[in-house]
N, C-alpha and C positions, 0 to 999 in steps of 0.2 A: 838431622832428622833422624827421630827414636828409629828404631827397629825392632824394638820388642815383639812386636808383629808380624807374621810376616805377609809381604804380601804376595797376592794371587792370583796369576794370570788367567784372563779372561775369558776363559775355553769352555767353560758348563754355564750352563742356563742360567743357574743363581748365581751366579757370581755376574754374570753379563748384566741380570736384574737387577742387583745392589749396587753395582757401577753404573746403574742407568740411575737411580734415586741421587747417589754420590754425584753425578756430573749434570745432572740436571739442579740440584741443590745449589753447585757451585756456577754455575753459569748465569745463574739467578740473581745469585749475589752480587756478582762479576759485573753485572750487566747494572743494576739497581747503583753500583757503588757504595751499597752498605748492607748490612744484614750478621747473620750468624752461620757462618759454613760449619762450623766445629761440633756442634752437634748433629747435624743431619749426615756429615760425613764419618761419625761417627759411628751412630746406631743404627746406619742402613740395615747392618744385616737382620737386627734384633728385630725391628720394626719388616723387611721384609719378609721373615719365619711370621710373623705374627699377622699380618695383613694375605699372607698367602695360605697358610696351613692350618690356621685358628679362628681369625674372625669371622664373625656371622653377621653377615650386611648384604643388602641388595643396594646396587650404586643408581638404579634406575629408581630407587626410593629411600631415600635419606634418612626417611621417619615413620620407617619399617617398625613397627611395635616392641616386635620380640629380638630386636638385635641387639646384640655385643653393644658396648659404646667405649670407644676409644676414645683418650684423652691425652692431648700434649699438655701437660703441667708446665713443663719449659716451655713456654711459647717463643722464646725466643727463634727455637729451630725448629720456624713454622714452616721452612721448604721442604722439610721431611714430610710433613703431611699434605702438604699440595702436592709435591711429585707424586706419593700415595692418591693422593684424589684423582689425580689426572690418569694417571698410568691403571687405575682399576676400574676405570668411565664412568666416576662423577661427571656432573656436569661442569667441569672446568676445563678452560680449554687452554692448548697450550700457550696461547696469545697471552693470556692470565695470568701462566709463570714467568712470561716475558715481560709482565708488567708488576713484577714484583714491588712492592713498597711505594707503589707509585697511587696518588691520589687517585679513588672512585674505582680503582681495580678491587676484583674479589679476592686478592691475595694480599693483603695486610701486613706489615710486618710481625705484627703480630696475632693468630688466630680469633677474629669476631663471630660466634655462632649466626648473627643477625646480616652476615655477609657470604658467606661461602658455603655451599651444599657441603653438605658431610662433616661439615665442624659444630660439635656437640656444645664449646663452650668459650669464651671468649678468656683468654687465658694473657700474660704479662708479666702482671704481679706475681713473682715466684711464689707456689705455696696452695697460691689460690685453687689452681687446678689438681693438687692432690687432695683437699678437703675438700672441694666441690664432688669427686669420686667416692668418698666417704657419704656425702650425702644421697649420690645416686644410688649406691648401695642401698641405703638405708630405705630408699625408695622401692626400689626392687626386692628387697626381701619383705616389707611391708604388701606390696600388691601382690606378691607370690605366697603367701601363707595368708590371706584375703581370697584370693580365689581360684590357686591349687589345689586339685582334688586329687586321690590315686588313681593313677592310670591318666590324667590328663593335666600336665608339668605345663599351660599352657604362659607362664609368665618363668623362662629358664634360661638365662645368659648370663656373662660374665663382665665385668668392667673394667678394661686394662688403660694401666696410665702409664705414661713415659714420665720420669722425672726425674730431674738432677741433681747435682751436691746444693745447687744455690737452692731449691726448693727443700732438700732437707736441714737447712742451716736455718730458717726461715719457720719461726713460732707457732704458725699455724700447720704447720706439718706435725708439730707433736703432740700439738692439742687436737686434731682428728685423727692423726694414728692413733692415740691413747684409747679415744670413742673408737673407732673401726674394731680394735682389741679388746675392748669390754664387750662390746654388742656382736663380737665371734662373725665378722660380715666376711663368711667363707666365698663371693662374689666378686670380690676385688683379688685382683693379679697386676702389683705394679713392677714397672722396669725399669731398675735404677740403671743412669746410665752413668757409671762409677768412673769418670775420667780423672777426676782429683787435678781437676785446673778449673780457678776463675779468672777473672777477666784482672785482678792482681796478682797472679802468679797461683803457684800450687795450692790448694786446700790446703797443705799444713801450715799453711801463714794464721789460719783463723778455726779451722776445722779439724780437730784430732780424736775426736771419741772412736768408739768402735760400736760404728752403723746396725752391724749385726745385734751384738747384744742389746743395743737401744732398742732395737724393731721388736725382738725376743720380747723382753720385760714388757713391752706393750700387747704379746699377745699375736703376735705376728709370725708367721715359718717362712724364715729365710735361706736363699740359698744363693749358691755364687757359680757362676759360669765365668770363670779366669779369661778366657778368650774373646771378645767381643765379634772375633770372626769366622767362629766356632758355629755355625747354624745346625749341626747337629749336638752340641748340647743346650744351643739356645732351646731347640724344639723339645730335648727332654726336658728341660728346668720346666717350659709351659707346661708340659702335658703332667707334667709331675704334680704342679701346682695347681692345675685342673684338679686334682685328684683330693687334694688335701680338703676334710670336711673342717669346717667350727675355728677356723683361723684366717685372715686378710692374707695374702703372700707377696712379699717382698722378695724379687729377685736381684740379687746384685749382677751385673753383668760391665765385669772390667774392659774399658774400651778407651782408643786413644783420639782423643779432640783432634779431627780434621785428617780424620785417619786417611793416608796419600798427600799429601801438602806436604810443601818443603818446611813448613811450621807447626807440623803435625806434635802433637805434644806438648804443645806448648800455650801459653797466655795468646800469641796473635793468633792462632787456628779457631779463638771464641768468636773475633767479632769483626777483624778486619776484613775488608775485601781482597782475595787475594792478587789483584792485580794482574794483568795480560802473561806476563812469564811465570806468576804464580800458577794458573789454568793448565797453560803448558805443561808446567812442570811436573804438577800435582797429576794432571791425563796422561800423560807419558807412563809414570810410577802405576796408574793403574790397567797401562796397556789399551787406553781408549784413545779414538781417533785426535789427534790435537787440536784440528783444524775446523772441526765441527762443533758447532755451538746448540744445545738444546737437542741433541742425536738420542733418538729412540729406536733402536736395531725392532726390525721388523719382529722377529719372535720373541723379543722383549714385550712386547704390546701384545701380541698373540696371547703371552701365559699370562701376563696381567690380566690382560679383559676378561681369563675365565670367569674372572669373581661376577660378571652380569649374567652369566647362564647360573653360575651357580647360587647365586643371590637369588635371583627370581624362583630358582626352584626352592628355594628355602623359603622362603614365604609364602610361594603358593602351598609347599605341605603345614605350614603353621595356620594357614587359613582356613584348610579340610579339619587340623584338628580343634581348630576353634569352633565350626561348626558343630563336629561331635560333641565337644562340650557344652554346647548350649543345647544341643537335642537331650544331652543326660542331666544338662542344671540350665533349664531356662530362666529362672529367675536370676539367677548369676550368671548365664550367658549376657540378658540386659543389660544390667549392670554394669559388666566388664565393657561391653559397647560402649554407655553411654561416658562412662569414667574413661577410654581410650579417648574419645571425644572432644571431653572436657568438658560436657555440658551438666550444668546442676538439675538439681531433678524439678520438673516443671512445679511453680507456684513455691517455692523454698523461701520468696520473701514473707510470704505469711508467716512463717515461723520468727519473724523478729518482733522481738517483744515491745508492745507498746508504750510503755512507759506512761501508764497512764495513773496517775495520782500515787506515786511511788515513793521512800521515803528519800531526805537526802543524804547521798553516798558521794562517794569519789568516782570522778569521771575510769578511775579503772577498776572499781568496783563494777561500775555497770558494763565494761567491756566484759567480764568475767559472766556477767549474764548474758550478753548477747552470745558469745561464744556456746556457753551449756543449751541455748534455746534453740541455735540453729545444728548443731553438730551431729544431732542422728539427721536432720534433712539433709547435711553435706558431710558423705562422710569422707569426702576429698581432704576435709581440712584435718590436716595431722601438725604437732606441735609441741612445743612445752617452753621453756626455762632457763636461765644459765644460773640455777639452781637459786632462783626467789619466786619457784611457783607461790606462792601464800602471798607473795606481795604484789605478783605481778599478773596477778588472778589470771594465770593461762590453763588450767588445769582441766580436761573433760569430763565431768563425774562420768560422764554414760561409758567410760571406758577405763583400762588400768596402766601401770605402764609399760612401754615397750622394753623386752630386754630381751638377751639372748633369746633365741626359740622361743620368745613371746611378740615376733616381729606385727603382729595383727590389731595390737594396740598402739595407740595412738596420744599417747602420753612421751614424750620425749625427754628425758630428763641428761640434757648437755653438758650438766657439769659445770664448773665455774671456768668455763671456754666460750666467752664470748666471742673472740673471733672466729672460731671453727664452728661456731651455731650459725653465725649469720654466713660462712663457705658452706658450710654446712645445707644450710636452708637452702642456698642459690642451687647447691646440686642438686637437689628435692624436685627445684621448680623446673630444673633446666629437665630434667628426666621426664618429669610432667605424668599426669594423672594423680597429685598430690597437691593440694593448697598448705604450704607448709608456713608458718607461725611461729615466731619467738621474742621474748620477752626478759628486759632485764632493766635495771635502770636507765634512764636517760642519760647518765653524765657516762655510763658506760659504754655510748654508744660510740666512744671514740675508740675502745678496744676492737669495735668490728667495720670501723668507715672505710678498710678498702673492702671489705663483701658489699657494702651498702652502693657504694661509686660502682662495682661491677656487675650488682642486678639492676643498675640502673640503665649500666651501659650495654647488656643484656637485654634489655627488654623481658622481663620475667617476672611473673607475678608471688614476688615474697612478701611478706607482712611482716615489719616489725614493732614488736609492742612496746615503747618505751614510757616508764612509767614513771613518779615522782619527777615531775617534769619541771621547778622551780627549787627558790631558795626554800619555797616553803618546807621541804626534806627537814631543816630545822635541827634535831639536837646530832644529826650525823656529821656536823660541820661542812664546811666548804668544798671537803672533798670529793663530796656527795652532792653536792648542792649544783643542779642544771643553772647556768649562768649563758654561756655563749651556746650553745648545744644546738637550739633553735636556730639560729643563725646559720651557723656551719649544714646544718641538714638541712636547711632551705637554699642553701649554694649549690646544693648536689643538683645539676642537670638530669629531669626524669626524675625524680623522686618526686613523689605527691606524700607531702606531709600535712597531715590534719590534726589540730588542737580542739578538739570538741570544749564548749561550755558546759553542755549537760548531757542527760541522759538522752534524750532525742537524737542530740549531733551526735553519740556515739553510737546509737544505731545507724545512723546512716553513714558515720563513717565505716564501719564493717562493710555496709551497704555498696559503700563506692569500693572497698578494698577488693569485692568478690567479685564485682562488676569488671574491674581494670586487668584486665589479663596479659595488657603487653607494656605494664612496667611497676614495679614495687609501692609499696606505700609503708609508712609511718606514721603511727601514733604518738601523739604528745597526751600524757595521760596521767591525772594529779592525785597527789596522796589526798589530800585535803577534799572535803565533801561542797560539793556547789550544788546552790539550789535548781529548782527546774523548773524552768521557763514556762509560763503560760501561754501552751502556742493558741489557742482561742483569741488569744489579745495581739499576741505578736506573732511572727511569720513563721510559716512551717520550718521544720529542720532543714525538709530537702534542697534548701537552697544551699546547702552545702555543698552538693554536688556544681556548683557552678563556682567553687572558690569561695569568693565570701559573698553576703547578699544583707540585702535590707531589712534589718531585724525590727523596725518600726520608722514608718511614715513620721516626718516632721508637723506637727498639727498647726492648725491655723489659729488665729487671736482667741476664737470663737470655739476651740476646741474640740469642733467637727472638723472633718476632712483633711485635707491636706495642705501643704505651705510649701514652699521653695525654701529649701533651707538657708540658711544665711552663710553657713559654712562647714563643706565639706572635708575631711580628715582622710 
């Protein structure tokens, strides 16, 4: 047993609460006979400090608009967040904790935003939550710049994230960290579980870079907590991070994976069920009742449940501040209310272009026409491109580029970071009150496939604009020619893929995407010019909303009326 960090006797409320998180996680993994006890046991002190001393949330209203966001990018450690949700009074019963990883429970092996109250994002594939947080930071910065006024900070909170060694090894974390540093997103505070262990063994097998220098080079403020059990040091680190301006923050917390377990500090503590003997040994090490499972001392529950009263008061105070804001700025107050509710402007569809007698253009060009026709009517739209803006036609002409300190602008330069673009767009959609879109060549959808898949699993309104949708890309050769990508995208459950044939269908594709709030939409748009179908002669393009539709009925021998077709493909 590693003894680098001294075990503490359970004589004070802080330690009792921390060890309650640990033993709930331990018991749940053991009952399921599968799961990941290592992270919850190692990060319990940091999570406890964050949730009881800093996190602004209302357990009785998990969707309170001005709450802090808490993200568990290291989703395999899901019992950490499930324990905290139950203890602080969310609608997650102890019985659900006992049903951890069971079919139809609210406590799946990896957190899912559509299942569990208080879970902000669906995580599991490492690195995704890290990038989602950056997207949330962008959305919050944009809305704060748009709505906040001197003396009226109606949007004012942090995005907290727990990330792991595995998250930082994934390329998407580098892509999104680079973007966050460039944009100086000081609303991000990330707690890094620096336990130096992965499934294969110590991280030194494959991960030897200087993480501090890496993040500092990306424009982050980095601090270090040497002992993951030192709650005073953790509190000071978070408090100091809150005060740092113009930089995202990473707090390296040096923990021992599976703290208290006989196999602590080893890869065996990462994802193995501890076994009955292991559970008893761990509880003895933590000075915990050995023969009690899912045990929560009354004092512990009372201490955690103060979050209910505190959260209700925070929301009540915020509601009052919003009323004052609406009195001072009536028009902004109404817009904020509509934005929070996800309402599009009344009559927004009238802004869609009719495309009567237009010249033949590529469908990507028509898409750009639609974006700019509706952008002023739908201010929630925010997006850009992975460094292909002129090719993807994703620029909003009535706005400028979003940059650090210019967050109210709506054109995001994601850079050549397709994976981060997809994942940060998901974060924006999960944050709410914005409708994110982003463009790249369709062949590069492969670079962002994990994000597309998670958008579908999360049932969020992310809009993917894929252009240059065929071998018609031509001179760039097979590396850029989209061949198998349509089939690959159509294979993703829950993704609506639309390949419009003319300007009218492009218009309807955007209408469909903007009306579809419970899932992502992808467009496959051409580089080649396409003819405009005569909709007086052929069916209305609104048939697109059915998926496929009959463009023209078969004619009988006289050329009039309809006849039964001889073959239907």
